[in-house]
Structures are given as structure tokens and as C-alpha cells.
HTML snippet that shows the backbone in 3Dmol.js (N, CA, C, O; Angstrom):
<script src="https://3Dmol.org/build/3Dmol-min.js"></script>
<div id="view" style="width:600px;height:400px;position:relative"></div>
<script>
const pdb = `
ATOM      1  N   MET A   1     -28.244  25.516 -51.106  1.00  0.00           N
ATOM      2  CA  MET A   1     -29.164  24.434 -51.485  1.00  0.00           C
ATOM      3  C   MET A   1     -29.511  23.445 -49.756  1.00  0.00           C
ATOM      4  O   MET A   1     -28.502  22.800 -49.470  1.00  0.00           O
ATOM      5  N   ASN A   2     -30.306  23.316 -49.021  1.00  0.00           N
ATOM      6  CA  ASN A   2     -30.168  22.625 -47.599  1.00  0.00           C
ATOM      7  C   ASN A   2     -30.053  21.354 -48.034  1.00  0.00           C
ATOM      8  O   ASN A   2     -29.843  21.071 -49.214  1.00  0.00           O
ATOM      9  N   LYS A   3     -30.185  20.517 -47.108  1.00  0.00           N
ATOM     10  CA  LYS A   3     -29.787  19.041 -46.609  1.00  0.00           C
ATOM     11  C   LYS A   3     -30.863  18.015 -47.398  1.00  0.00           C
ATOM     12  O   LYS A   3     -30.701  17.029 -48.117  1.00  0.00           O
ATOM     13  N   LYS A   4     -32.048  18.744 -46.902  1.00  0.00           N
ATOM     14  CA  LYS A   4     -33.411  18.049 -47.691  1.00  0.00           C
ATOM     15  C   LYS A   4     -33.568  18.272 -49.208  1.00  0.00           C
ATOM     16  O   LYS A   4     -34.186  17.371 -49.776  1.00  0.00           O
ATOM     17  N   GLN A   5     -33.103  19.361 -50.037  1.00  0.00           N
ATOM     18  CA  GLN A   5     -33.443  19.342 -51.331  1.00  0.00           C
ATOM     19  C   GLN A   5     -32.233  18.590 -51.824  1.00  0.00           C
ATOM     20  O   GLN A   5     -32.282  17.947 -52.872  1.00  0.00           O
ATOM     21  N   GLN A   6     -31.036  18.672 -51.004  1.00  0.00           N
ATOM     22  CA  GLN A   6     -30.020  17.842 -51.549  1.00  0.00           C
ATOM     23  C   GLN A   6     -30.272  16.208 -51.619  1.00  0.00           C
ATOM     24  O   GLN A   6     -30.074  15.414 -52.538  1.00  0.00           O
ATOM     25  N   ALA A   7     -30.834  16.009 -50.164  1.00  0.00           N
ATOM     26  CA  ALA A   7     -31.357  14.433 -50.458  1.00  0.00           C
ATOM     27  C   ALA A   7     -32.387  14.242 -51.709  1.00  0.00           C
ATOM     28  O   ALA A   7     -32.020  13.433 -52.561  1.00  0.00           O
ATOM     29  N   LEU A   8     -33.220  14.680 -51.844  1.00  0.00           N
ATOM     30  CA  LEU A   8     -34.223  14.821 -52.860  1.00  0.00           C
ATOM     31  C   LEU A   8     -33.467  14.861 -54.129  1.00  0.00           C
ATOM     32  O   LEU A   8     -33.401  13.752 -54.658  1.00  0.00           O
ATOM     33  N   THR A   9     -32.969  15.664 -54.672  1.00  0.00           N
ATOM     34  CA  THR A   9     -32.000  15.709 -55.792  1.00  0.00           C
ATOM     35  C   THR A   9     -31.446  14.209 -56.457  1.00  0.00           C
ATOM     36  O   THR A   9     -31.603  13.654 -57.544  1.00  0.00           O
ATOM     37  N   ILE A  10     -30.569  13.809 -54.942  1.00  0.00           N
ATOM     38  CA  ILE A  10     -29.926  12.361 -55.025  1.00  0.00           C
ATOM     39  C   ILE A  10     -30.785  10.999 -55.286  1.00  0.00           C
ATOM     40  O   ILE A  10     -30.492  10.117 -56.094  1.00  0.00           O
ATOM     41  N   ILE A  11     -31.634  11.024 -54.632  1.00  0.00           N
ATOM     42  CA  ILE A  11     -32.869  10.436 -54.813  1.00  0.00           C
ATOM     43  C   ILE A  11     -33.584  10.425 -56.167  1.00  0.00           C
ATOM     44  O   ILE A  11     -33.704   9.289 -56.624  1.00  0.00           O
ATOM     45  N   LEU A  12     -34.108  11.449 -56.953  1.00  0.00           N
ATOM     46  CA  LEU A  12     -34.476  11.590 -58.125  1.00  0.00           C
ATOM     47  C   LEU A  12     -33.196  10.835 -59.082  1.00  0.00           C
ATOM     48  O   LEU A  12     -33.265   9.824 -59.780  1.00  0.00           O
ATOM     49  N   ALA A  13     -31.888  11.856 -58.782  1.00  0.00           N
ATOM     50  CA  ALA A  13     -31.287  11.173 -59.523  1.00  0.00           C
ATOM     51  C   ALA A  13     -30.895   9.756 -59.666  1.00  0.00           C
ATOM     52  O   ALA A  13     -30.657   9.470 -60.839  1.00  0.00           O
ATOM     53  N   LEU A  14     -30.782   8.973 -58.993  1.00  0.00           N
ATOM     54  CA  LEU A  14     -31.212   7.884 -58.992  1.00  0.00           C
ATOM     55  C   LEU A  14     -32.108   6.979 -59.302  1.00  0.00           C
ATOM     56  O   LEU A  14     -31.768   5.906 -59.801  1.00  0.00           O
ATOM     57  N   ILE A  15     -33.458   7.307 -59.031  1.00  0.00           N
ATOM     58  CA  ILE A  15     -34.562   7.239 -60.095  1.00  0.00           C
ATOM     59  C   ILE A  15     -34.469   6.921 -61.440  1.00  0.00           C
ATOM     60  O   ILE A  15     -34.734   5.992 -62.203  1.00  0.00           O
ATOM     61  N   ALA A  16     -33.959   8.118 -61.450  1.00  0.00           N
ATOM     62  CA  ALA A  16     -33.984   8.776 -63.136  1.00  0.00           C
ATOM     63  C   ALA A  16     -32.751   7.712 -63.631  1.00  0.00           C
ATOM     64  O   ALA A  16     -32.831   7.544 -64.848  1.00  0.00           O
ATOM     65  N   GLY A  17     -31.991   7.194 -63.214  1.00  0.00           N
ATOM     66  CA  GLY A  17     -30.770   6.268 -63.801  1.00  0.00           C
ATOM     67  C   GLY A  17     -31.269   4.792 -63.761  1.00  0.00           C
ATOM     68  O   GLY A  17     -30.897   4.031 -64.653  1.00  0.00           O
ATOM     69  N   LEU A  18     -32.195   4.295 -62.648  1.00  0.00           N
ATOM     70  CA  LEU A  18     -32.569   3.228 -62.972  1.00  0.00           C
ATOM     71  C   LEU A  18     -33.936   3.367 -63.795  1.00  0.00           C
ATOM     72  O   LEU A  18     -34.352   2.246 -64.085  1.00  0.00           O
ATOM     73  N   VAL A  19     -34.564   4.149 -64.149  1.00  0.00           N
ATOM     74  CA  VAL A  19     -35.681   4.325 -65.269  1.00  0.00           C
ATOM     75  C   VAL A  19     -34.942   4.150 -66.536  1.00  0.00           C
ATOM     76  O   VAL A  19     -35.210   3.192 -67.261  1.00  0.00           O
ATOM     77  N   GLY A  20     -34.058   4.983 -66.845  1.00  0.00           N
ATOM     78  CA  GLY A  20     -33.070   4.658 -68.041  1.00  0.00           C
ATOM     79  C   GLY A  20     -32.557   3.436 -68.323  1.00  0.00           C
ATOM     80  O   GLY A  20     -32.911   2.865 -69.354  1.00  0.00           O
ATOM     81  N   TRP A  21     -31.572   2.805 -67.374  1.00  0.00           N
ATOM     82  CA  TRP A  21     -31.246   1.496 -67.073  1.00  0.00           C
ATOM     83  C   TRP A  21     -32.346   0.698 -68.043  1.00  0.00           C
ATOM     84  O   TRP A  21     -32.426   0.502 -69.256  1.00  0.00           O
ATOM     85  N   VAL A  22     -32.992   0.409 -67.113  1.00  0.00           N
ATOM     86  CA  VAL A  22     -34.625  -0.092 -67.587  1.00  0.00           C
ATOM     87  C   VAL A  22     -34.689  -0.253 -69.039  1.00  0.00           C
ATOM     88  O   VAL A  22     -34.451  -1.283 -69.670  1.00  0.00           O
ATOM     89  N   ALA A  23     -35.075   1.011 -69.541  1.00  0.00           N
ATOM     90  CA  ALA A  23     -35.779   1.533 -70.699  1.00  0.00           C
ATOM     91  C   ALA A  23     -34.438   1.166 -71.775  1.00  0.00           C
ATOM     92  O   ALA A  23     -34.735   0.605 -72.829  1.00  0.00           O
ATOM     93  N   SER A  24     -33.302   1.414 -71.565  1.00  0.00           N
ATOM     94  CA  SER A  24     -32.055   0.750 -72.477  1.00  0.00           C
ATOM     95  C   SER A  24     -31.874  -0.509 -72.549  1.00  0.00           C
ATOM     96  O   SER A  24     -31.774  -1.068 -73.641  1.00  0.00           O
ATOM     97  N   SER A  25     -31.790  -1.290 -71.162  1.00  0.00           N
ATOM     98  CA  SER A  25     -31.978  -2.759 -71.925  1.00  0.00           C
ATOM     99  C   SER A  25     -33.031  -3.246 -72.658  1.00  0.00           C
ATOM    100  O   SER A  25     -32.833  -3.968 -73.635  1.00  0.00           O
ATOM    101  N   GLN A  26     -34.323  -2.874 -72.225  1.00  0.00           N
ATOM    102  CA  GLN A  26     -35.351  -3.170 -73.294  1.00  0.00           C
ATOM    103  C   GLN A  26     -35.327  -2.670 -74.469  1.00  0.00           C
ATOM    104  O   GLN A  26     -35.614  -3.421 -75.401  1.00  0.00           O
ATOM    105  N   LEU A  27     -34.968  -1.232 -74.753  1.00  0.00           N
ATOM    106  CA  LEU A  27     -34.762  -0.609 -76.326  1.00  0.00           C
ATOM    107  C   LEU A  27     -34.212  -1.415 -77.081  1.00  0.00           C
ATOM    108  O   LEU A  27     -34.713  -2.094 -77.978  1.00  0.00           O
ATOM    109  N   LEU A  28     -32.572  -1.317 -76.528  1.00  0.00           N
ATOM    110  CA  LEU A  28     -31.159  -1.610 -77.035  1.00  0.00           C
ATOM    111  C   LEU A  28     -30.813  -3.081 -76.670  1.00  0.00           C
ATOM    112  O   LEU A  28     -29.641  -3.431 -76.525  1.00  0.00           O
ATOM    113  N   ARG A  29     -32.208  -4.219 -76.476  1.00  0.00           N
ATOM    114  CA  ARG A  29     -31.804  -5.512 -76.648  1.00  0.00           C
ATOM    115  C   ARG A  29     -31.244  -5.886 -77.873  1.00  0.00           C
ATOM    116  O   ARG A  29     -31.659  -5.550 -78.983  1.00  0.00           O
ATOM    117  N   LYS A  30     -30.059  -6.762 -77.564  1.00  0.00           N
ATOM    118  CA  LYS A  30     -29.380  -7.729 -78.736  1.00  0.00           C
ATOM    119  C   LYS A  30     -30.164  -8.674 -79.348  1.00  0.00           C
ATOM    120  O   LYS A  30     -30.867  -9.173 -78.469  1.00  0.00           O
ATOM    121  N   GLN A  31     -30.512  -9.417 -80.943  1.00  0.00           N
ATOM    122  CA  GLN A  31     -31.193 -10.200 -81.326  1.00  0.00           C
ATOM    123  C   GLN A  31     -30.139 -11.409 -81.145  1.00  0.00           C
ATOM    124  O   GLN A  31     -29.092 -11.397 -81.793  1.00  0.00           O
ATOM    125  N   PRO A  32     -30.404 -12.314 -80.366  1.00  0.00           N
ATOM    126  CA  PRO A  32     -29.603 -13.775 -80.010  1.00  0.00           C
ATOM    127  C   PRO A  32     -29.015 -13.913 -81.634  1.00  0.00           C
ATOM    128  O   PRO A  32     -29.860 -13.724 -82.509  1.00  0.00           O
ATOM    129  N   VAL A  33     -27.633 -14.228 -82.063  1.00  0.00           N
ATOM    130  CA  VAL A  33     -27.351 -14.727 -83.166  1.00  0.00           C
ATOM    131  C   VAL A  33     -26.891 -16.690 -83.531  1.00  0.00           C
ATOM    132  O   VAL A  33     -26.334 -17.544 -82.841  1.00  0.00           O
ATOM    133  N   VAL A  34     -27.394 -16.697 -84.734  1.00  0.00           N
ATOM    134  CA  VAL A  34     -27.544 -18.103 -84.836  1.00  0.00           C
ATOM    135  C   VAL A  34     -27.050 -18.632 -85.809  1.00  0.00           C
ATOM    136  O   VAL A  34     -27.266 -18.190 -86.938  1.00  0.00           O
ATOM    137  N   VAL A  35     -26.307 -19.659 -85.593  1.00  0.00           N
ATOM    138  CA  VAL A  35     -24.930 -20.003 -86.329  1.00  0.00           C
ATOM    139  C   VAL A  35     -25.618 -21.465 -87.566  1.00  0.00           C
ATOM    140  O   VAL A  35     -26.469 -22.282 -87.214  1.00  0.00           O
ATOM    141  N   GLU A  36     -25.316 -21.447 -88.209  1.00  0.00           N
ATOM    142  CA  GLU A  36     -25.806 -22.280 -89.707  1.00  0.00           C
ATOM    143  C   GLU A  36     -24.577 -23.034 -89.394  1.00  0.00           C
ATOM    144  O   GLU A  36     -23.437 -22.618 -89.189  1.00  0.00           O
ATOM    145  N   LYS A  37     -25.288 -24.824 -89.404  1.00  0.00           N
ATOM    146  CA  LYS A  37     -23.733 -25.575 -89.983  1.00  0.00           C
ATOM    147  C   LYS A  37     -23.928 -25.484 -91.512  1.00  0.00           C
ATOM    148  O   LYS A  37     -25.016 -25.462 -92.087  1.00  0.00           O
ATOM    149  N   THR A  38     -22.600 -25.431 -92.130  1.00  0.00           N
ATOM    150  CA  THR A  38     -22.395 -25.575 -93.866  1.00  0.00           C
ATOM    151  C   THR A  38     -21.603 -26.901 -93.931  1.00  0.00           C
ATOM    152  O   THR A  38     -21.042 -27.609 -93.095  1.00  0.00           O
ATOM    153  N   SER A  39     -21.729 -26.930 -94.844  1.00  0.00           N
ATOM    154  CA  SER A  39     -20.802 -28.398 -95.994  1.00  0.00           C
ATOM    155  C   SER A  39     -20.181 -27.891 -96.675  1.00  0.00           C
ATOM    156  O   SER A  39     -19.968 -28.640 -97.627  1.00  0.00           O
ATOM    157  N   GLN A  40     -19.563 -26.703 -96.820  1.00  0.00           N
ATOM    158  CA  GLN A  40     -18.442 -26.678 -97.516  1.00  0.00           C
ATOM    159  C   GLN A  40     -17.298 -26.818 -97.278  1.00  0.00           C
ATOM    160  O   GLN A  40     -17.137 -26.654 -96.068  1.00  0.00           O
ATOM    161  N   ILE A  41     -16.175 -27.088 -97.889  1.00  0.00           N
ATOM    162  CA  ILE A  41     -14.877 -27.568 -97.938  1.00  0.00           C
ATOM    163  C   ILE A  41     -14.173 -26.098 -97.597  1.00  0.00           C
ATOM    164  O   ILE A  41     -14.734 -25.153 -98.151  1.00  0.00           O
ATOM    165  N   GLN A  42     -13.300 -25.847 -96.965  1.00  0.00           N
ATOM    166  CA  GLN A  42     -12.364 -24.752 -96.355  1.00  0.00           C
ATOM    167  C   GLN A  42     -11.336 -25.210 -97.332  1.00  0.00           C
ATOM    168  O   GLN A  42     -10.965 -26.382 -97.393  1.00  0.00           O
ATOM    169  N   THR A  43     -10.770 -24.009 -98.290  1.00  0.00           N
ATOM    170  CA  THR A  43      -9.601 -24.221 -98.882  1.00  0.00           C
ATOM    171  C   THR A  43      -8.320 -24.129 -97.656  1.00  0.00           C
ATOM    172  O   THR A  43      -8.558 -23.311 -96.768  1.00  0.00           O
ATOM    173  N   VAL A  44      -7.433 -24.641 -97.577  1.00  0.00           N
ATOM    174  CA  VAL A  44      -5.888 -24.578 -97.377  1.00  0.00           C
ATOM    175  C   VAL A  44      -4.589 -24.558 -97.948  1.00  0.00           C
ATOM    176  O   VAL A  44      -3.982 -25.472 -98.507  1.00  0.00           O
ATOM    177  N   PHE A  45      -4.198 -23.207 -97.695  1.00  0.00           N
ATOM    178  CA  PHE A  45      -3.192 -22.783 -98.273  1.00  0.00           C
ATOM    179  C   PHE A  45      -1.911 -23.695 -97.600  1.00  0.00           C
ATOM    180  O   PHE A  45      -1.785 -23.720 -96.376  1.00  0.00           O
ATOM    181  N   VAL A  46      -0.991 -24.425 -98.470  1.00  0.00           N
ATOM    182  CA  VAL A  46       0.370 -24.279 -97.769  1.00  0.00           C
ATOM    183  C   VAL A  46       1.496 -23.843 -98.285  1.00  0.00           C
ATOM    184  O   VAL A  46       1.664 -24.243 -99.438  1.00  0.00           O
ATOM    185  N   ALA A  47       2.270 -23.224 -97.900  1.00  0.00           N
ATOM    186  CA  ALA A  47       3.468 -22.356 -98.502  1.00  0.00           C
ATOM    187  C   ALA A  47       4.549 -22.408 -97.209  1.00  0.00           C
ATOM    188  O   ALA A  47       4.396 -22.564 -95.997  1.00  0.00           O
ATOM    189  N   GLU A  48       5.576 -22.225 -97.973  1.00  0.00           N
ATOM    190  CA  GLU A  48       6.426 -22.090 -96.913  1.00  0.00           C
ATOM    191  C   GLU A  48       6.682 -20.493 -96.045  1.00  0.00           C
ATOM    192  O   GLU A  48       7.294 -20.244 -95.006  1.00  0.00           O
ATOM    193  N   GLY A  49       5.919 -19.611 -96.994  1.00  0.00           N
ATOM    194  CA  GLY A  49       6.043 -17.983 -96.756  1.00  0.00           C
ATOM    195  C   GLY A  49       5.237 -17.251 -97.441  1.00  0.00           C
ATOM    196  O   GLY A  49       5.016 -17.571 -98.609  1.00  0.00           O
ATOM    197  N   PHE A  50       4.795 -16.434 -97.038  1.00  0.00           N
ATOM    198  CA  PHE A  50       3.818 -15.397 -97.730  1.00  0.00           C
ATOM    199  C   PHE A  50       4.391 -14.297 -97.806  1.00  0.00           C
ATOM    200  O   PHE A  50       5.091 -14.060 -96.822  1.00  0.00           O
ATOM    201  N   GLN A  51       4.371 -13.013 -99.088  1.00  0.00           N
ATOM    202  CA  GLN A  51       4.840 -12.077 -98.906  1.00  0.00           C
ATOM    203  C   GLN A  51       3.581 -11.093 -99.565  1.00  0.00           C
ATOM    204  O   GLN A  51       2.979 -11.408-100.591  1.00  0.00           O
ATOM    205  N   LEU A  52       3.375 -10.153 -98.971  1.00  0.00           N
ATOM    206  CA  LEU A  52       2.578  -8.817 -99.261  1.00  0.00           C
ATOM    207  C   LEU A  52       3.462  -7.803-100.041  1.00  0.00           C
ATOM    208  O   LEU A  52       4.546  -7.383 -99.634  1.00  0.00           O
ATOM    209  N   VAL A  53       2.797  -7.425-101.344  1.00  0.00           N
ATOM    210  CA  VAL A  53       3.499  -6.433-102.114  1.00  0.00           C
ATOM    211  C   VAL A  53       2.677  -5.724-102.495  1.00  0.00           C
ATOM    212  O   VAL A  53       1.543  -6.204-102.486  1.00  0.00           O
ATOM    213  N   ASP A  54       2.824  -4.374-102.969  1.00  0.00           N
ATOM    214  CA  ASP A  54       1.807  -3.022-103.110  1.00  0.00           C
ATOM    215  C   ASP A  54       2.179  -3.297-104.610  1.00  0.00           C
ATOM    216  O   ASP A  54       3.055  -4.049-105.040  1.00  0.00           O
ATOM    217  N   ALA A  55       1.294  -2.499-105.302  1.00  0.00           N
ATOM    218  CA  ALA A  55       1.047  -1.933-106.740  1.00  0.00           C
ATOM    219  C   ALA A  55       2.293  -2.128-107.306  1.00  0.00           C
ATOM    220  O   ALA A  55       2.368  -2.851-108.300  1.00  0.00           O
ATOM    221  N   ASP A  56       3.198  -1.654-106.888  1.00  0.00           N
ATOM    222  CA  ASP A  56       4.751  -2.062-107.788  1.00  0.00           C
ATOM    223  C   ASP A  56       5.195  -2.932-107.502  1.00  0.00           C
ATOM    224  O   ASP A  56       6.377  -2.910-107.157  1.00  0.00           O
ATOM    225  N   LYS A  57       4.585  -3.921-107.507  1.00  0.00           N
ATOM    226  CA  LYS A  57       5.195  -5.490-106.948  1.00  0.00           C
ATOM    227  C   LYS A  57       6.453  -5.179-105.707  1.00  0.00           C
ATOM    228  O   LYS A  57       7.499  -5.798-105.900  1.00  0.00           O
ATOM    229  N   LYS A  58       6.404  -4.237-104.424  1.00  0.00           N
ATOM    230  CA  LYS A  58       7.550  -4.200-103.726  1.00  0.00           C
ATOM    231  C   LYS A  58       6.981  -4.558-102.978  1.00  0.00           C
ATOM    232  O   LYS A  58       5.782  -4.327-102.823  1.00  0.00           O
ATOM    233  N   THR A  59       7.950  -5.488-102.026  1.00  0.00           N
ATOM    234  CA  THR A  59       7.601  -6.571-101.260  1.00  0.00           C
ATOM    235  C   THR A  59       7.578  -5.426 -99.555  1.00  0.00           C
ATOM    236  O   THR A  59       8.539  -4.823 -99.078  1.00  0.00           O
ATOM    237  N   ARG A  60       6.262  -5.478 -99.063  1.00  0.00           N
ATOM    238  CA  ARG A  60       6.050  -4.584 -97.728  1.00  0.00           C
ATOM    239  C   ARG A  60       6.099  -5.379 -96.735  1.00  0.00           C
ATOM    240  O   ARG A  60       6.343  -4.719 -95.725  1.00  0.00           O
ATOM    241  N   ALA A  61       5.985  -6.507 -96.504  1.00  0.00           N
ATOM    242  CA  ALA A  61       5.949  -7.557 -95.543  1.00  0.00           C
ATOM    243  C   ALA A  61       5.878  -9.200 -95.678  1.00  0.00           C
ATOM    244  O   ALA A  61       5.166  -9.882 -96.415  1.00  0.00           O
ATOM    245  N   THR A  62       6.670  -9.515 -94.903  1.00  0.00           N
ATOM    246  CA  THR A  62       6.771 -11.459 -95.299  1.00  0.00           C
ATOM    247  C   THR A  62       6.413 -12.061 -93.942  1.00  0.00           C
ATOM    248  O   THR A  62       6.714 -11.643 -92.824  1.00  0.00           O
ATOM    249  N   LEU A  63       5.659 -13.201 -94.310  1.00  0.00           N
ATOM    250  CA  LEU A  63       5.165 -13.731 -93.168  1.00  0.00           C
ATOM    251  C   LEU A  63       6.040 -15.225 -93.570  1.00  0.00           C
ATOM    252  O   LEU A  63       6.091 -15.424 -94.784  1.00  0.00           O
ATOM    253  N   ARG A  64       6.645 -16.159 -92.801  1.00  0.00           N
ATOM    254  CA  ARG A  64       7.578 -16.801 -92.955  1.00  0.00           C
ATOM    255  C   ARG A  64       8.102 -17.587 -91.666  1.00  0.00           C
ATOM    256  O   ARG A  64       8.286 -16.853 -90.695  1.00  0.00           O
ATOM    257  N   LEU A  65       8.347 -18.800 -91.495  1.00  0.00           N
ATOM    258  CA  LEU A  65       9.156 -19.310 -90.154  1.00  0.00           C
ATOM    259  C   LEU A  65      10.447 -19.133 -89.961  1.00  0.00           C
ATOM    260  O   LEU A  65      11.313 -19.395 -90.795  1.00  0.00           O
ATOM    261  N   ASP A  66      10.652 -18.636 -88.743  1.00  0.00           N
ATOM    262  CA  ASP A  66      12.412 -18.503 -88.568  1.00  0.00           C
ATOM    263  C   ASP A  66      13.289 -19.375 -88.391  1.00  0.00           C
ATOM    264  O   ASP A  66      12.682 -20.431 -88.217  1.00  0.00           O
ATOM    265  N   ALA A  67      14.404 -19.549 -88.333  1.00  0.00           N
ATOM    266  CA  ALA A  67      15.218 -20.750 -87.874  1.00  0.00           C
ATOM    267  C   ALA A  67      15.176 -21.643 -86.990  1.00  0.00           C
ATOM    268  O   ALA A  67      15.752 -22.729 -86.923  1.00  0.00           O
ATOM    269  N   TYR A  68      14.222 -20.965 -86.076  1.00  0.00           N
ATOM    270  CA  TYR A  68      13.601 -22.210 -84.748  1.00  0.00           C
ATOM    271  C   TYR A  68      12.123 -22.462 -84.995  1.00  0.00           C
ATOM    272  O   TYR A  68      11.397 -22.918 -84.112  1.00  0.00           O
ATOM    273  N   GLY A  69      11.724 -22.179 -86.124  1.00  0.00           N
ATOM    274  CA  GLY A  69      10.433 -22.753 -86.638  1.00  0.00           C
ATOM    275  C   GLY A  69       9.141 -21.861 -86.163  1.00  0.00           C
ATOM    276  O   GLY A  69       8.022 -22.234 -86.517  1.00  0.00           O
ATOM    277  N   ARG A  70       9.281 -20.793 -85.436  1.00  0.00           N
ATOM    278  CA  ARG A  70       8.537 -19.956 -85.065  1.00  0.00           C
ATOM    279  C   ARG A  70       7.771 -18.818 -85.962  1.00  0.00           C
ATOM    280  O   ARG A  70       8.571 -18.057 -86.505  1.00  0.00           O
ATOM    281  N   ALA A  71       6.752 -18.612 -86.164  1.00  0.00           N
ATOM    282  CA  ALA A  71       6.173 -17.522 -87.590  1.00  0.00           C
ATOM    283  C   ALA A  71       7.202 -16.429 -87.027  1.00  0.00           C
ATOM    284  O   ALA A  71       7.775 -16.204 -85.961  1.00  0.00           O
ATOM    285  N   CYS A  72       7.132 -15.851 -88.350  1.00  0.00           N
ATOM    286  CA  CYS A  72       8.023 -14.647 -87.987  1.00  0.00           C
ATOM    287  C   CYS A  72       7.228 -13.890 -89.167  1.00  0.00           C
ATOM    288  O   CYS A  72       6.943 -14.464 -90.218  1.00  0.00           O
ATOM    289  N   LEU A  73       6.829 -12.275 -88.842  1.00  0.00           N
ATOM    290  CA  LEU A  73       6.308 -11.640 -89.872  1.00  0.00           C
ATOM    291  C   LEU A  73       7.317 -10.004 -89.994  1.00  0.00           C
ATOM    292  O   LEU A  73       7.222  -9.077 -89.189  1.00  0.00           O
ATOM    293  N   ALA A  74       7.920 -10.028 -90.801  1.00  0.00           N
ATOM    294  CA  ALA A  74       8.889  -8.982 -91.045  1.00  0.00           C
ATOM    295  C   ALA A  74       7.959  -7.756 -91.451  1.00  0.00           C
ATOM    296  O   ALA A  74       6.824  -8.185 -91.657  1.00  0.00           O
ATOM    297  N   CYS A  75       8.025  -6.689 -91.596  1.00  0.00           N
ATOM    298  CA  CYS A  75       8.089  -5.721 -92.187  1.00  0.00           C
ATOM    299  C   CYS A  75       9.230  -4.657 -92.969  1.00  0.00           C
ATOM    300  O   CYS A  75       8.836  -3.637 -93.534  1.00  0.00           O
TER     301      CYS A  75
END
`;
const viewer = $3Dmol.createViewer("view");
viewer.addModel(pdb, "pdb");
viewer.setStyle({}, {cartoon: {color: "spectrum"}});
viewer.zoomTo();
viewer.render();
</script>
């Protein structure tokens, strides 16, 4: 492959990349997301800790506060 063929190959690759980029940006454009305000009241749970249990009621993880008041997830 001589230098002229190599330069032509590089130019064609750049053009193909540019065409692919333009086409994909037009075809794969995402639609804007619209967020609706709701007037629903959210439920708040207040507890000193939570336990995750399996079907046999065996504790698999615990979410609680440690002695310093930091959240602690223990498995």
C-alpha cells in the first residue's frame, strides 16, 4: 500500500466515522423526560432498626445505628 492509498483510506475512514456519528445522533436521540408533580403524601417509617429475613425467618442483614449514632448495615 503506497502513501496515496494510505491517505485515501484514512480520509474515507474519517468520513465514514463522521457520517455514522451524525446518523446515530439523529436516530438514537432520546426523548426528554417530563416530571409531573404529584400531591400524594409519602409514607415515612420510623424505627430504631430494620431486619432483612429469609423465608425461614432467619436474619440475613440488619440496618441500625451504632453506638456513635452512625448508620450501620451488618450482614
